[in-house]
PDB file with SEQRES, HELIX, SHEET and CRYST1 records, atoms N, CA, C and O in Angstrom:
SEQRES   1 A   71  MET GLU LYS ILE PRO LYS GLN GLN MET ILE LEU ILE SER          
SEQRES   2 A   71  LYS GLY ASP THR LYS ILE GLY ALA TYR ASN SER MET ILE          
SEQRES   3 A   71  ILE VAL LYS SER GLY ASP GLN PHE ILE HIS GLU LEU LYS          
SEQRES   4 A   71  ASN GLY GLU GLY MET LEU TYR GLU VAL ALA GLU ASP LEU          
SEQRES   5 A   71  ILE ASN PRO LEU ARG LEU ILE ASP THR LEU SER SER GLU          
SEQRES   6 A   71  GLN VAL LYS LYS HIS LYS                                      
HELIX    1 AA1 SER A   64  HIS A   70  1                                   7    
SHEET    1 AA1 2 ILE A  10  LYS A  14  0                                        
SHEET    2 AA1 2 THR A  17  TYR A  22 -1                                        
SHEET    1 AA2 3 GLN A  33  GLU A  37  0                                        
SHEET    2 AA2 3 GLY A  43  VAL A  48 -1                                        
SHEET    3 AA2 3 LEU A  56  LEU A  62 -1                                        
CRYST1    1.000    1.000    1.000  90.00  90.00  90.00 P 1           1          
ATOM      1  N   MET A   1     142.461 269.341  55.991  1.00  0.00           N  
ATOM      2  CA  MET A   1     141.983 270.354  56.893  1.00  0.00           C  
ATOM      3  C   MET A   1     141.396 271.504  56.080  1.00  0.00           C  
ATOM      4  O   MET A   1     141.967 271.919  55.072  1.00  0.00           O  
ATOM      5  N   GLU A   2     140.272 272.001  56.519  1.00  0.00           N  
ATOM      6  CA  GLU A   2     139.578 273.091  55.836  1.00  0.00           C  
ATOM      7  C   GLU A   2     140.310 274.410  56.069  1.00  0.00           C  
ATOM      8  O   GLU A   2     140.742 274.698  57.186  1.00  0.00           O  
ATOM      9  N   LYS A   3     140.447 275.211  55.008  1.00  0.00           N  
ATOM     10  CA  LYS A   3     141.117 276.511  55.125  1.00  0.00           C  
ATOM     11  C   LYS A   3     140.160 277.497  55.793  1.00  0.00           C  
ATOM     12  O   LYS A   3     139.002 277.615  55.390  1.00  0.00           O  
ATOM     13  N   ILE A   4     140.638 278.194  56.800  1.00  0.00           N  
ATOM     14  CA  ILE A   4     139.825 279.133  57.566  1.00  0.00           C  
ATOM     15  C   ILE A   4     140.072 280.549  57.048  1.00  0.00           C  
ATOM     16  O   ILE A   4     141.226 280.969  56.956  1.00  0.00           O  
ATOM     17  N   PRO A   5     139.002 281.309  56.702  1.00  0.00           N  
ATOM     18  CA  PRO A   5     139.206 282.682  56.237  1.00  0.00           C  
ATOM     19  C   PRO A   5     139.721 283.563  57.371  1.00  0.00           C  
ATOM     20  O   PRO A   5     139.379 283.361  58.536  1.00  0.00           O  
ATOM     21  N   LYS A   6     140.558 284.550  57.008  1.00  0.00           N  
ATOM     22  CA  LYS A   6     141.086 285.457  58.026  1.00  0.00           C  
ATOM     23  C   LYS A   6     139.958 286.329  58.555  1.00  0.00           C  
ATOM     24  O   LYS A   6     139.125 286.821  57.794  1.00  0.00           O  
ATOM     25  N   GLN A   7     139.946 286.510  59.854  1.00  0.00           N  
ATOM     26  CA  GLN A   7     138.952 287.349  60.493  1.00  0.00           C  
ATOM     27  C   GLN A   7     139.645 288.601  61.009  1.00  0.00           C  
ATOM     28  O   GLN A   7     140.866 288.721  60.912  1.00  0.00           O  
ATOM     29  N   GLN A   8     138.874 289.530  61.554  1.00  0.00           N  
ATOM     30  CA  GLN A   8     139.485 290.759  62.036  1.00  0.00           C  
ATOM     31  C   GLN A   8     140.409 290.473  63.216  1.00  0.00           C  
ATOM     32  O   GLN A   8     140.208 289.512  63.959  1.00  0.00           O  
ATOM     33  N   MET A   9     141.419 291.318  63.376  1.00  0.00           N  
ATOM     34  CA  MET A   9     142.385 291.143  64.453  1.00  0.00           C  
ATOM     35  C   MET A   9     141.700 291.290  65.805  1.00  0.00           C  
ATOM     36  O   MET A   9     140.851 292.162  65.987  1.00  0.00           O  
ATOM     37  N   ILE A  10     142.064 290.455  66.729  1.00  0.00           N  
ATOM     38  CA  ILE A  10     141.532 290.515  68.085  1.00  0.00           C  
ATOM     39  C   ILE A  10     142.717 290.728  69.019  1.00  0.00           C  
ATOM     40  O   ILE A  10     143.677 289.959  68.989  1.00  0.00           O  
ATOM     41  N   LEU A  11     142.655 291.751  69.833  1.00  0.00           N  
ATOM     42  CA  LEU A  11     143.744 292.085  70.741  1.00  0.00           C  
ATOM     43  C   LEU A  11     143.624 291.260  72.012  1.00  0.00           C  
ATOM     44  O   LEU A  11     142.548 291.157  72.601  1.00  0.00           O  
ATOM     45  N   ILE A  12     144.741 290.674  72.428  1.00  0.00           N  
ATOM     46  CA  ILE A  12     144.792 289.950  73.693  1.00  0.00           C  
ATOM     47  C   ILE A  12     145.604 290.811  74.644  1.00  0.00           C  
ATOM     48  O   ILE A  12     146.762 291.120  74.362  1.00  0.00           O  
ATOM     49  N   SER A  13     145.016 291.200  75.761  1.00  0.00           N  
ATOM     50  CA  SER A  13     145.745 292.072  76.675  1.00  0.00           C  
ATOM     51  C   SER A  13     145.501 291.669  78.120  1.00  0.00           C  
ATOM     52  O   SER A  13     144.530 290.985  78.444  1.00  0.00           O  
ATOM     53  N   LYS A  14     146.404 292.109  78.968  1.00  0.00           N  
ATOM     54  CA  LYS A  14     146.286 291.900  80.407  1.00  0.00           C  
ATOM     55  C   LYS A  14     146.530 293.259  81.037  1.00  0.00           C  
ATOM     56  O   LYS A  14     147.663 293.739  81.077  1.00  0.00           O  
ATOM     57  N   GLY A  15     145.473 293.874  81.525  1.00  0.00           N  
ATOM     58  CA  GLY A  15     145.593 295.233  82.041  1.00  0.00           C  
ATOM     59  C   GLY A  15     145.914 296.179  80.904  1.00  0.00           C  
ATOM     60  O   GLY A  15     145.226 296.177  79.882  1.00  0.00           O  
ATOM     61  N   ASP A  16     146.950 296.989  81.065  1.00  0.00           N  
ATOM     62  CA  ASP A  16     147.366 297.931  80.028  1.00  0.00           C  
ATOM     63  C   ASP A  16     148.443 297.356  79.118  1.00  0.00           C  
ATOM     64  O   ASP A  16     148.906 298.042  78.207  1.00  0.00           O  
ATOM     65  N   THR A  17     148.854 296.105  79.345  1.00  0.00           N  
ATOM     66  CA  THR A  17     149.945 295.503  78.583  1.00  0.00           C  
ATOM     67  C   THR A  17     149.402 294.655  77.445  1.00  0.00           C  
ATOM     68  O   THR A  17     148.608 293.740  77.659  1.00  0.00           O  
ATOM     69  N   LYS A  18     149.842 294.973  76.232  1.00  0.00           N  
ATOM     70  CA  LYS A  18     149.439 294.184  75.068  1.00  0.00           C  
ATOM     71  C   LYS A  18     150.235 292.880  75.072  1.00  0.00           C  
ATOM     72  O   LYS A  18     151.465 292.915  75.070  1.00  0.00           O  
ATOM     73  N   ILE A  19     149.562 291.743  75.077  1.00  0.00           N  
ATOM     74  CA  ILE A  19     150.223 290.438  75.074  1.00  0.00           C  
ATOM     75  C   ILE A  19     150.410 289.944  73.647  1.00  0.00           C  
ATOM     76  O   ILE A  19     151.448 289.360  73.333  1.00  0.00           O  
ATOM     77  N   GLY A  20     149.443 290.161  72.789  1.00  0.00           N  
ATOM     78  CA  GLY A  20     149.554 289.695  71.418  1.00  0.00           C  
ATOM     79  C   GLY A  20     148.225 289.830  70.712  1.00  0.00           C  
ATOM     80  O   GLY A  20     147.288 290.425  71.245  1.00  0.00           O  
ATOM     81  N   ALA A  21     148.140 289.282  69.519  1.00  0.00           N  
ATOM     82  CA  ALA A  21     146.909 289.331  68.745  1.00  0.00           C  
ATOM     83  C   ALA A  21     146.857 288.109  67.861  1.00  0.00           C  
ATOM     84  O   ALA A  21     147.886 287.497  67.573  1.00  0.00           O  
ATOM     85  N   TYR A  22     145.662 287.750  67.429  1.00  0.00           N  
ATOM     86  CA  TYR A  22     145.534 286.637  66.502  1.00  0.00           C  
ATOM     87  C   TYR A  22     144.530 286.981  65.418  1.00  0.00           C  
ATOM     88  O   TYR A  22     143.648 287.815  65.620  1.00  0.00           O  
ATOM     89  N   ASN A  23     144.667 286.335  64.260  1.00  0.00           N  
ATOM     90  CA  ASN A  23     143.829 286.654  63.112  1.00  0.00           C  
ATOM     91  C   ASN A  23     142.546 285.855  63.071  1.00  0.00           C  
ATOM     92  O   ASN A  23     141.544 286.331  62.538  1.00  0.00           O  
ATOM     93  N   SER A  24     142.550 284.659  63.616  1.00  0.00           N  
ATOM     94  CA  SER A  24     141.348 283.847  63.526  1.00  0.00           C  
ATOM     95  C   SER A  24     141.275 282.885  64.690  1.00  0.00           C  
ATOM     96  O   SER A  24     142.273 282.597  65.350  1.00  0.00           O  
ATOM     97  N   MET A  25     140.086 282.401  64.926  1.00  0.00           N  
ATOM     98  CA  MET A  25     139.873 281.418  65.966  1.00  0.00           C  
ATOM     99  C   MET A  25     139.110 280.267  65.332  1.00  0.00           C  
ATOM    100  O   MET A  25     138.165 280.482  64.573  1.00  0.00           O  
ATOM    101  N   ILE A  26     139.518 279.054  65.643  1.00  0.00           N  
ATOM    102  CA  ILE A  26     138.819 277.888  65.132  1.00  0.00           C  
ATOM    103  C   ILE A  26     138.427 276.999  66.300  1.00  0.00           C  
ATOM    104  O   ILE A  26     139.074 277.010  67.347  1.00  0.00           O  
ATOM    105  N   ILE A  27     137.382 276.246  66.115  1.00  0.00           N  
ATOM    106  CA  ILE A  27     136.960 275.271  67.113  1.00  0.00           C  
ATOM    107  C   ILE A  27     137.363 273.909  66.592  1.00  0.00           C  
ATOM    108  O   ILE A  27     137.008 273.529  65.476  1.00  0.00           O  
ATOM    109  N   VAL A  28     138.109 273.172  67.408  1.00  0.00           N  
ATOM    110  CA  VAL A  28     138.636 271.873  66.990  1.00  0.00           C  
ATOM    111  C   VAL A  28     138.114 270.778  67.908  1.00  0.00           C  
ATOM    112  O   VAL A  28     137.640 271.040  69.014  1.00  0.00           O  
ATOM    113  N   LYS A  29     138.213 269.559  67.429  1.00  0.00           N  
ATOM    114  CA  LYS A  29     137.808 268.388  68.204  1.00  0.00           C  
ATOM    115  C   LYS A  29     139.008 267.474  68.357  1.00  0.00           C  
ATOM    116  O   LYS A  29     139.983 267.594  67.615  1.00  0.00           O  
ATOM    117  N   SER A  30     138.944 266.572  69.303  1.00  0.00           N  
ATOM    118  CA  SER A  30     140.022 265.602  69.498  1.00  0.00           C  
ATOM    119  C   SER A  30     140.288 264.868  68.193  1.00  0.00           C  
ATOM    120  O   SER A  30     139.361 264.443  67.504  1.00  0.00           O  
ATOM    121  N   GLY A  31     141.563 264.725  67.866  1.00  0.00           N  
ATOM    122  CA  GLY A  31     141.962 264.057  66.629  1.00  0.00           C  
ATOM    123  C   GLY A  31     142.233 265.010  65.483  1.00  0.00           C  
ATOM    124  O   GLY A  31     142.891 264.631  64.514  1.00  0.00           O  
ATOM    125  N   ASP A  32     141.735 266.261  65.570  1.00  0.00           N  
ATOM    126  CA  ASP A  32     142.013 267.250  64.525  1.00  0.00           C  
ATOM    127  C   ASP A  32     143.492 267.616  64.554  1.00  0.00           C  
ATOM    128  O   ASP A  32     144.137 267.558  65.600  1.00  0.00           O  
ATOM    129  N   GLN A  33     144.016 267.991  63.402  1.00  0.00           N  
ATOM    130  CA  GLN A  33     145.405 268.414  63.292  1.00  0.00           C  
ATOM    131  C   GLN A  33     145.452 269.832  62.735  1.00  0.00           C  
ATOM    132  O   GLN A  33     144.584 270.242  61.965  1.00  0.00           O  
ATOM    133  N   PHE A  34     146.485 270.574  63.142  1.00  0.00           N  
ATOM    134  CA  PHE A  34     146.679 271.913  62.598  1.00  0.00           C  
ATOM    135  C   PHE A  34     148.162 272.236  62.566  1.00  0.00           C  
ATOM    136  O   PHE A  34     148.969 271.602  63.245  1.00  0.00           O  
ATOM    137  N   ILE A  35     148.507 273.244  61.757  1.00  0.00           N  
ATOM    138  CA  ILE A  35     149.893 273.693  61.633  1.00  0.00           C  
ATOM    139  C   ILE A  35     150.009 275.088  62.229  1.00  0.00           C  
ATOM    140  O   ILE A  35     149.234 275.983  61.892  1.00  0.00           O  
ATOM    141  N   HIS A  36     150.974 275.265  63.108  1.00  0.00           N  
ATOM    142  CA  HIS A  36     151.306 276.571  63.661  1.00  0.00           C  
ATOM    143  C   HIS A  36     152.459 277.102  62.819  1.00  0.00           C  
ATOM    144  O   HIS A  36     153.580 276.602  62.909  1.00  0.00           O  
ATOM    145  N   GLU A  37     152.181 278.123  61.997  1.00  0.00           N  
ATOM    146  CA  GLU A  37     153.204 278.686  61.119  1.00  0.00           C  
ATOM    147  C   GLU A  37     153.945 279.799  61.846  1.00  0.00           C  
ATOM    148  O   GLU A  37     153.332 280.717  62.390  1.00  0.00           O  
ATOM    149  N   LEU A  38     155.275 279.707  61.850  1.00  0.00           N  
ATOM    150  CA  LEU A  38     156.121 280.702  62.495  1.00  0.00           C  
ATOM    151  C   LEU A  38     156.426 281.849  61.529  1.00  0.00           C  
ATOM    152  O   LEU A  38     156.186 281.726  60.327  1.00  0.00           O  
ATOM    153  N   LYS A  39     156.948 282.952  62.043  1.00  0.00           N  
ATOM    154  CA  LYS A  39     157.254 284.121  61.214  1.00  0.00           C  
ATOM    155  C   LYS A  39     158.251 283.806  60.105  1.00  0.00           C  
ATOM    156  O   LYS A  39     158.202 284.424  59.042  1.00  0.00           O  
ATOM    157  N   ASN A  40     159.158 282.853  60.336  1.00  0.00           N  
ATOM    158  CA  ASN A  40     160.168 282.514  59.328  1.00  0.00           C  
ATOM    159  C   ASN A  40     159.644 281.536  58.273  1.00  0.00           C  
ATOM    160  O   ASN A  40     160.397 281.119  57.393  1.00  0.00           O  
ATOM    161  N   GLY A  41     158.354 281.166  58.352  1.00  0.00           N  
ATOM    162  CA  GLY A  41     157.751 280.287  57.352  1.00  0.00           C  
ATOM    163  C   GLY A  41     157.751 278.820  57.728  1.00  0.00           C  
ATOM    164  O   GLY A  41     157.009 278.030  57.144  1.00  0.00           O  
ATOM    165  N   GLU A  42     158.578 278.443  58.704  1.00  0.00           N  
ATOM    166  CA  GLU A  42     158.576 277.059  59.167  1.00  0.00           C  
ATOM    167  C   GLU A  42     157.349 276.834  60.042  1.00  0.00           C  
ATOM    168  O   GLU A  42     156.664 277.790  60.405  1.00  0.00           O  
ATOM    169  N   GLY A  43     157.067 275.580  60.384  1.00  0.00           N  
ATOM    170  CA  GLY A  43     155.883 275.326  61.174  1.00  0.00           C  
ATOM    171  C   GLY A  43     155.986 274.078  62.024  1.00  0.00           C  
ATOM    172  O   GLY A  43     156.950 273.317  61.943  1.00  0.00           O  
ATOM    173  N   MET A  44     154.963 273.893  62.840  1.00  0.00           N  
ATOM    174  CA  MET A  44     154.861 272.721  63.698  1.00  0.00           C  
ATOM    175  C   MET A  44     153.478 272.114  63.507  1.00  0.00           C  
ATOM    176  O   MET A  44     152.473 272.821  63.577  1.00  0.00           O  
ATOM    177  N   LEU A  45     153.424 270.813  63.266  1.00  0.00           N  
ATOM    178  CA  LEU A  45     152.167 270.095  63.081  1.00  0.00           C  
ATOM    179  C   LEU A  45     151.741 269.522  64.420  1.00  0.00           C  
ATOM    180  O   LEU A  45     152.482 268.754  65.034  1.00  0.00           O  
ATOM    181  N   TYR A  46     150.544 269.892  64.877  1.00  0.00           N  
ATOM    182  CA  TYR A  46     150.008 269.432  66.156  1.00  0.00           C  
ATOM    183  C   TYR A  46     148.748 268.604  65.935  1.00  0.00           C  
ATOM    184  O   TYR A  46     148.063 268.744  64.922  1.00  0.00           O  
ATOM    185  N   GLU A  47     148.458 267.742  66.901  1.00  0.00           N  
ATOM    186  CA  GLU A  47     147.194 267.011  66.932  1.00  0.00           C  
ATOM    187  C   GLU A  47     146.529 267.320  68.267  1.00  0.00           C  
ATOM    188  O   GLU A  47     147.194 267.360  69.302  1.00  0.00           O  
ATOM    189  N   VAL A  48     145.219 267.537  68.243  1.00  0.00           N  
ATOM    190  CA  VAL A  48     144.464 267.820  69.453  1.00  0.00           C  
ATOM    191  C   VAL A  48     144.164 266.490  70.142  1.00  0.00           C  
ATOM    192  O   VAL A  48     143.601 265.577  69.537  1.00  0.00           O  
ATOM    193  N   ALA A  49     144.549 266.396  71.419  1.00  0.00           N  
ATOM    194  CA  ALA A  49     144.358 265.167  72.188  1.00  0.00           C  
ATOM    195  C   ALA A  49     143.214 265.345  73.182  1.00  0.00           C  
ATOM    196  O   ALA A  49     142.848 266.470  73.524  1.00  0.00           O  
ATOM    197  N   GLU A  50     142.670 264.260  73.629  1.00  0.00           N  
ATOM    198  CA  GLU A  50     141.585 264.284  74.609  1.00  0.00           C  
ATOM    199  C   GLU A  50     142.210 264.230  76.015  1.00  0.00           C  
ATOM    200  O   GLU A  50     141.957 263.305  76.787  1.00  0.00           O  
ATOM    201  N   ASP A  51     143.026 265.239  76.321  1.00  0.00           N  
ATOM    202  CA  ASP A  51     143.773 265.290  77.575  1.00  0.00           C  
ATOM    203  C   ASP A  51     143.710 266.724  78.090  1.00  0.00           C  
ATOM    204  O   ASP A  51     144.188 267.641  77.423  1.00  0.00           O  
ATOM    205  N   LEU A  52     143.133 266.923  79.255  1.00  0.00           N  
ATOM    206  CA  LEU A  52     142.984 268.279  79.784  1.00  0.00           C  
ATOM    207  C   LEU A  52     144.305 268.892  80.236  1.00  0.00           C  
ATOM    208  O   LEU A  52     144.430 270.117  80.261  1.00  0.00           O  
ATOM    209  N   ILE A  53     145.286 268.078  80.591  1.00  0.00           N  
ATOM    210  CA  ILE A  53     146.580 268.585  81.037  1.00  0.00           C  
ATOM    211  C   ILE A  53     147.461 268.948  79.842  1.00  0.00           C  
ATOM    212  O   ILE A  53     148.057 270.025  79.820  1.00  0.00           O  
ATOM    213  N   ASN A  54     147.550 268.066  78.853  1.00  0.00           N  
ATOM    214  CA  ASN A  54     148.356 268.286  77.642  1.00  0.00           C  
ATOM    215  C   ASN A  54     147.462 268.105  76.414  1.00  0.00           C  
ATOM    216  O   ASN A  54     147.487 267.046  75.787  1.00  0.00           O  
ATOM    217  N   PRO A  55     146.675 269.123  76.063  1.00  0.00           N  
ATOM    218  CA  PRO A  55     145.705 268.953  74.974  1.00  0.00           C  
ATOM    219  C   PRO A  55     146.295 268.943  73.566  1.00  0.00           C  
ATOM    220  O   PRO A  55     145.599 268.594  72.613  1.00  0.00           O  
ATOM    221  N   LEU A  56     147.571 269.320  73.419  1.00  0.00           N  
ATOM    222  CA  LEU A  56     148.200 269.321  72.098  1.00  0.00           C  
ATOM    223  C   LEU A  56     149.371 268.351  72.080  1.00  0.00           C  
ATOM    224  O   LEU A  56     150.163 268.290  73.020  1.00  0.00           O  
ATOM    225  N   ARG A  57     149.462 267.599  70.998  1.00  0.00           N  
ATOM    226  CA  ARG A  57     150.578 266.665  70.825  1.00  0.00           C  
ATOM    227  C   ARG A  57     151.341 267.088  69.583  1.00  0.00           C  
ATOM    228  O   ARG A  57     150.773 267.140  68.492  1.00  0.00           O  
ATOM    229  N   LEU A  58     152.638 267.395  69.740  1.00  0.00           N  
ATOM    230  CA  LEU A  58     153.478 267.768  68.606  1.00  0.00           C  
ATOM    231  C   LEU A  58     153.746 266.526  67.773  1.00  0.00           C  
ATOM    232  O   LEU A  58     154.285 265.540  68.277  1.00  0.00           O  
ATOM    233  N   ILE A  59     153.373 266.571  66.501  1.00  0.00           N  
ATOM    234  CA  ILE A  59     153.569 265.434  65.613  1.00  0.00           C  
ATOM    235  C   ILE A  59     154.866 265.577  64.842  1.00  0.00           C  
ATOM    236  O   ILE A  59     155.631 264.619  64.732  1.00  0.00           O  
ATOM    237  N   ASP A  60     155.126 266.781  64.298  1.00  0.00           N  
ATOM    238  CA  ASP A  60     156.304 266.956  63.453  1.00  0.00           C  
ATOM    239  C   ASP A  60     156.635 268.438  63.327  1.00  0.00           C  
ATOM    240  O   ASP A  60     155.761 269.292  63.478  1.00  0.00           O  
ATOM    241  N   THR A  61     157.895 268.737  63.052  1.00  0.00           N  
ATOM    242  CA  THR A  61     158.290 270.091  62.675  1.00  0.00           C  
ATOM    243  C   THR A  61     158.381 270.118  61.155  1.00  0.00           C  
ATOM    244  O   THR A  61     158.784 269.135  60.533  1.00  0.00           O  
ATOM    245  N   LEU A  62     158.005 271.249  60.560  1.00  0.00           N  
ATOM    246  CA  LEU A  62     157.909 271.345  59.107  1.00  0.00           C  
ATOM    247  C   LEU A  62     158.793 272.465  58.574  1.00  0.00           C  
ATOM    248  O   LEU A  62     158.907 273.524  59.190  1.00  0.00           O  
ATOM    249  N   SER A  63     159.414 272.224  57.431  1.00  0.00           N  
ATOM    250  CA  SER A  63     160.170 273.275  56.748  1.00  0.00           C  
ATOM    251  C   SER A  63     159.175 274.229  56.091  1.00  0.00           C  
ATOM    252  O   SER A  63     157.986 273.925  56.002  1.00  0.00           O  
ATOM    253  N   SER A  64     159.657 275.372  55.637  1.00  0.00           N  
ATOM    254  CA  SER A  64     158.761 276.333  54.980  1.00  0.00           C  
ATOM    255  C   SER A  64     158.157 275.739  53.710  1.00  0.00           C  
ATOM    256  O   SER A  64     157.017 276.054  53.367  1.00  0.00           O  
ATOM    257  N   GLU A  65     158.899 274.888  53.009  1.00  0.00           N  
ATOM    258  CA  GLU A  65     158.374 274.233  51.804  1.00  0.00           C  
ATOM    259  C   GLU A  65     157.231 273.282  52.158  1.00  0.00           C  
ATOM    260  O   GLU A  65     156.234 273.216  51.440  1.00  0.00           O  
ATOM    261  N   GLN A  66     157.372 272.550  53.256  1.00  0.00           N  
ATOM    262  CA  GLN A  66     156.317 271.632  53.684  1.00  0.00           C  
ATOM    263  C   GLN A  66     155.067 272.394  54.107  1.00  0.00           C  
ATOM    264  O   GLN A  66     153.950 271.949  53.844  1.00  0.00           O  
ATOM    265  N   VAL A  67     155.250 273.546  54.763  1.00  0.00           N  
ATOM    266  CA  VAL A  67     154.109 274.362  55.174  1.00  0.00           C  
ATOM    267  C   VAL A  67     153.370 274.866  53.940  1.00  0.00           C  
ATOM    268  O   VAL A  67     152.140 274.846  53.909  1.00  0.00           O  
ATOM    269  N   LYS A  68     154.108 275.322  52.914  1.00  0.00           N  
ATOM    270  CA  LYS A  68     153.487 275.831  51.684  1.00  0.00           C  
ATOM    271  C   LYS A  68     152.636 274.768  51.007  1.00  0.00           C  
ATOM    272  O   LYS A  68     151.615 275.099  50.404  1.00  0.00           O  
ATOM    273  N   LYS A  69     153.028 273.499  51.091  1.00  0.00           N  
ATOM    274  CA  LYS A  69     152.260 272.410  50.475  1.00  0.00           C  
ATOM    275  C   LYS A  69     150.880 272.263  51.105  1.00  0.00           C  
ATOM    276  O   LYS A  69     149.943 271.812  50.445  1.00  0.00           O  
ATOM    277  N   HIS A  70     150.745 272.642  52.387  1.00  0.00           N  
ATOM    278  CA  HIS A  70     149.474 272.501  53.099  1.00  0.00           C  
ATOM    279  C   HIS A  70     148.548 273.694  52.898  1.00  0.00           C  
ATOM    280  O   HIS A  70     147.372 273.627  53.255  1.00  0.00           O  
ATOM    281  N   LYS A  71     149.061 274.784  52.331  1.00  0.00           N  
ATOM    282  CA  LYS A  71     148.229 275.988  52.151  1.00  0.00           C  
ATOM    283  C   LYS A  71     147.285 275.818  50.993  1.00  0.00           C  
ATOM    284  O   LYS A  71     146.509 276.725  50.691  1.00  0.00           O  
TER     285      LYS A  71                                                      
END                                                                             
């Protein structure tokens, strides 16, 4: 998987309530895989599926050491 450079923070909000923010946005295709890294360093490996109801398929949970190997 290609490493994506960090982009400027984008605020996600609903009305006056801040919901969250993200650092980057990527466009993926069916079959692509990505890792969602949690604050504690652990992660989850997902695959993008061609399914409008459940577009993400959890493949595996990763330890912080496994996540570091993918960086």
